[in-house]
C-alpha positions in Angstrom: 143.0 -70.2 85.4 143.6 -66.7 85.3 146.2 -65.2 82.3 148.8 -62.9 83.7 149.3 -60.2 80.9 152.1 -57.5 81.3 152.2 -54.5 79.7 148.7 -53.9 79.6 148.1 -50.6 79.2 150.0 -50.3 75.6 149.2 -51.3 72.2 149.9 -55.0 72.1 149.1 -56.2 76.2 145.8 -54.2 75.8 144.8 -55.5 72.8 145.7 -59.0 73.9 144.1 -58.3 77.0 140.5 -57.9 75.4 141.1 -60.8 72.9 141.3 -63.2 75.7 138.4 -62.2 78.0 136.6 -62.7 74.9 137.8 -65.5 74.1 135.8 -66.5 77.6 139.7 -66.4 79.7 139.8 -64.7 83.3 142.5 -62.2 82.3 144.9 -60.3 85.4 146.7 -56.5 83.5 149.4 -55.6 85.1 151.2 -51.9 83.7 153.5 -49.6 84.9 150.7 -46.7 84.9 147.5 -46.3 86.1 144.4 -47.3 83.3 141.9 -44.8 83.1 138.3 -47.1 83.5 136.9 -46.1 80.3 140.2 -46.7 78.7 140.7 -50.5 80.3 139.8 -53.6 78.1 136.1 -54.7 80.0 136.3 -57.7 82.2 140.3 -57.6 83.0 141.6 -57.4 86.8 144.3 -54.3 86.7 146.7 -53.7 88.4 149.5 -51.2 88.4 152.9 -50.1 89.4 155.1 -52.7 87.9 158.0 -51.4 86.6 160.2 -54.2 84.6 163.4 -54.4 86.3 165.8 -56.8 88.7 163.9 -55.5 91.9 160.5 -55.8 91.4 158.4 -58.0 93.5 155.4 -59.7 90.8 155.2 -62.4 93.3 151.7 -61.9 94.7 150.2 -60.1 91.5 151.0 -63.9 89.6 149.3 -65.6 92.6 146.7 -67.8 90.8 148.0 -67.7 87.2 148.8 -70.6 85.1 149.8 -68.6 82.1 151.9 -65.1 81.6 152.0 -63.6 78.5 155.1 -61.0 78.9 154.3 -58.5 76.7 156.3 -55.5 78.7 159.2 -54.3 77.3 161.8 -51.0 77.0 160.5 -50.1 73.5 162.9 -49.3 70.5 162.8 -45.9 69.6 164.7 -43.8 66.9 166.1 -41.1 69.3 167.3 -42.8 72.4 168.2 -40.5 74.8 169.9 -43.1 77.0 173.6 -42.6 77.9 174.3 -46.3 77.5 171.0 -47.8 75.4 172.5 -51.3 75.6 173.0 -51.4 79.2 169.0 -50.4 79.9 167.7 -52.4 76.9 169.8 -55.8 79.2 168.4 -54.4 82.2 164.6 -53.9 81.6 164.3 -56.4 78.6 166.3 -59.2 79.9 167.2 -58.9 83.5 163.9 -57.5 84.4 162.1 -60.3 82.4 164.5 -63.1 83.7 163.4 -61.4 87.2 159.7 -61.9 86.4 160.2 -65.0 85.2 161.8 -65.9 89.0 158.4 -64.8 90.5 156.8 -66.5 87.9 158.2 -69.8 88.7 157.6 -69.2 93.1 154.3 -68.5 92.6 153.7 -71.2 90.5 152.7 -70.2 86.9 153.2 -73.1 84.4 153.4 -71.5 80.9 155.3 -68.4 79.9 154.7 -66.8 76.8 157.6 -63.9 75.9 156.9 -61.9 72.8 160.2 -61.8 71.2 161.1 -59.6 68.2 162.1 -61.1 64.7 164.6 -58.6 65.0 167.1 -60.8 66.7 167.7 -62.2 63.3 168.5 -58.7 62.2 166.9 -56.6 59.9 166.7 -58.3 55.9 165.5 -62.1 54.9 168.2 -61.8 52.1 166.4 -63.3 49.7 164.8 -66.7 52.0 162.4 -66.4 55.0 163.7 -66.1 57.9 163.2 -69.5 59.9 163.1 -70.8 63.7 166.6 -72.2 62.3 168.3 -68.8 61.0 171.7 -67.8 62.7 170.9 -64.6 65.5 172.3 -61.7 63.9 171.5 -58.6 66.3 171.7 -55.4 64.7 170.5 -52.8 67.7 170.8 -52.8 71.5 167.0 -53.5 71.6 167.3 -56.8 69.8 170.5 -57.9 71.2 169.0 -57.6 74.6 165.7 -59.7 73.3 168.6 -62.4 72.2 170.0 -62.5 75.2 166.1 -63.2 77.0 165.4 -65.7 74.5 168.6 -67.7 75.5 168.1 -67.4 79.5 164.7 -68.3 79.3 165.2 -71.0 77.3 167.5 -72.3 79.7 165.2 -71.4 82.4 162.5 -73.9 81.2 164.8 -77.0 81.0 165.8 -75.9 85.0 163.0 -74.7 86.6 160.1 -77.3 84.9 158.0 -74.4 83.2 156.7 -74.5 80.0 158.2 -71.3 77.9 157.2 -70.3 74.2 159.1 -67.5 73.1 157.3 -65.5 70.0 159.4 -63.8 68.0 157.0 -60.9 66.0 157.7 -58.8 62.7 156.2 -55.4 62.8 152.6 -55.7 64.6 150.3 -53.6 62.7 146.4 -52.3 64.1 144.6 -49.4 65.3 146.7 -47.7 67.9 149.5 -48.4 66.8 152.6 -46.6 67.7 156.1 -45.9 66.5 157.1 -46.7 62.5 153.2 -47.3 61.5 152.7 -44.0 63.2 155.2 -41.9 61.9 154.4 -43.2 58.7 151.0 -42.7 58.9 151.1 -38.6 59.9 153.4 -38.1 56.7 150.8 -39.6 54.3 148.1 -37.4 55.8 150.3 -34.4 55.6 150.2 -35.6 51.8 153.8 -35.6 51.8 155.8 -36.9 48.7 157.7 -40.1 49.3 160.3 -41.7 47.2 159.5 -45.0 47.4 157.3 -46.3 44.2 160.2 -48.5 42.3 160.8 -50.7 45.1 160.0 -54.5 44.8 160.5 -55.9 48.4 158.8 -58.6 50.2 158.0 -58.2 53.8 156.1 -59.7 56.7 154.0 -58.0 59.1 151.3 -59.2 61.7 148.3 -57.8 62.3 147.0 -57.2 66.0 144.5 -59.5 65.3 146.2 -62.2 63.9 148.8 -62.0 67.3 145.7 -62.4 69.6 144.3 -65.6 68.0 147.9 -67.0 68.1 148.2 -66.2 71.8 144.9 -67.9 72.9 145.7 -71.0 70.9 148.9 -70.7 73.5 147.2 -70.0 76.4 144.4 -72.6 75.5 147.3 -75.4 74.2 146.7 -78.3 76.8 150.9 -79.3 76.4 153.6 -77.1 74.7 157.1 -77.7 73.6 159.3 -75.4 75.3 161.3 -73.2 72.1 161.2 -70.1 69.8 158.7 -69.7 67.2 157.8 -66.8 64.7 154.2 -65.7 63.5 153.6 -63.6 60.7 150.5 -62.7 58.4 149.7 -64.7 56.0 150.8 -62.7 53.4 154.1 -60.7 52.2 153.6 -57.0 51.0 156.1 -54.4 49.9 157.0 -50.7 50.8 154.9 -49.2 48.9 151.4 -51.3 48.9 151.6 -50.6 52.3 151.4 -46.8 51.5 148.8 -47.3 49.2 146.6 -49.5 51.9 146.9 -47.0 54.5 146.4 -44.0 52.3 143.1 -45.9 51.1 142.2 -46.3 54.8 142.9 -42.5 55.4 140.7 -41.5 52.5 143.8 -39.7 51.1 145.7 -40.6 47.2 149.3 -41.8 48.5 152.0 -39.3 46.9 153.7 -42.0 45.6 157.5 -41.1 43.7 160.1 -43.5 42.1 163.5 -43.0 42.6 165.9 -46.3 42.2 166.5 -48.3 45.3 170.1 -47.8 44.4 169.4 -44.0 44.9 168.1 -44.2 47.8 170.3 -46.1 49.5 173.1 -44.5 48.6 171.4 -41.3 49.5 170.7 -42.8 52.7 174.5 -44.2 53.2 175.9 -40.3 52.9 173.3 -39.2 55.4 174.0 -42.0 57.7 170.9 -43.4 57.5 171.3 -46.8 55.9 169.8 -48.9 58.8 166.5 -47.1 58.2 167.0 -47.4 54.5 167.1 -51.1 54.9 163.9 -51.0 56.6 162.2 -49.7 53.7 164.0 -51.2 50.8 164.9 -54.3 51.9 163.1 -57.9 52.2 162.2 -58.8 55.6 160.0 -61.9 55.0 159.2 -64.2 58.1 158.5 -68.1 57.6 155.7 -69.2 60.4 154.9 -72.8 59.5 156.0 -74.3 62.4 154.0 -72.6 65.0 151.2 -72.8 62.5 151.6 -77.1 62.3 152.2 -77.1 66.2 149.5 -74.9 67.3 146.3 -75.6 64.7 146.8 -72.2 64.2 146.1 -70.0 60.7 146.6 -66.5 60.6 142.9 -65.7 59.3 143.1 -61.9 59.0 144.2 -59.9 55.9 147.0 -57.7 56.2 145.5 -55.3 53.6 142.3 -55.4 55.8 144.7 -54.7 59.3 146.6 -51.9 57.8 143.7 -50.1 56.5 141.4 -50.6 59.8 144.6 -49.2 61.4 144.8 -45.9 59.0 141.2 -45.3 59.8 141.6 -45.5 63.1 144.4 -42.4 63.0 141.8 -40.8 61.1 139.0 -41.0 63.0 141.1 -39.9 66.3 143.1 -36.8 64.7 146.3 -37.8 65.4 149.2 -35.6 64.1 
């Protein structure tokens, strides 16, 4: 049976489509915008014109699909121009998701895989890896909406008879990644000095290749328990090591200076950037053992490999 993937024109959605097709599965990619033929993953049936909101009719697009992988979302951005960001995130990432789930049930979809964010648990692991029993502590409108969507989907699972698997993801890396990684690579490419060499933190990331094999494992499983699962690469990394691996992939020397983390945190507080500093200085370690045990999955791609590939792709495309 066909696997439907929302957000098929985005970084994660497009890569998941390609991975599922490579694994021999029929895939239908659903997106808001038309995807040019030379950019669309080969072998994917593409449908476009779908907004993630409370009124979109997804029904006909989901006909004949056994599984829905929901990767579409209103993305978290550093400078949100919405008058009320929380309202917009709730409209799309929460209520839009529930509209999609209702259409999926009506179309006969039996399993929904929802990509959520480890950010629903906050911005820091505070010395202990975050597992599925850690208490929610969303700090951003994006994370608040994702957490509410999780809660409603689990209720929906119980009443609708649909299997719902929620995957909480840390920052995803790989060729074509945008957002924070794109900004960091641009800074490295411009040879700017980064005062982050003294940081000794522990952060979990997730390579797009590892995400692809994990989602494939869920899609192919015979029976799955409804619930929340965490995903992450096998190893944790520090902020300086991320910068060093990216620099290697780009073929440039990293310009890492040594400033005490306490001084960085104080300076960030003075200019109202404490949340940004926490992401660079603090720990965010993710425990993915429950998913590994449930789905007999292991992350097969090293973080260093993924970071270098992403940086090399950034350099090859001449992105600035």
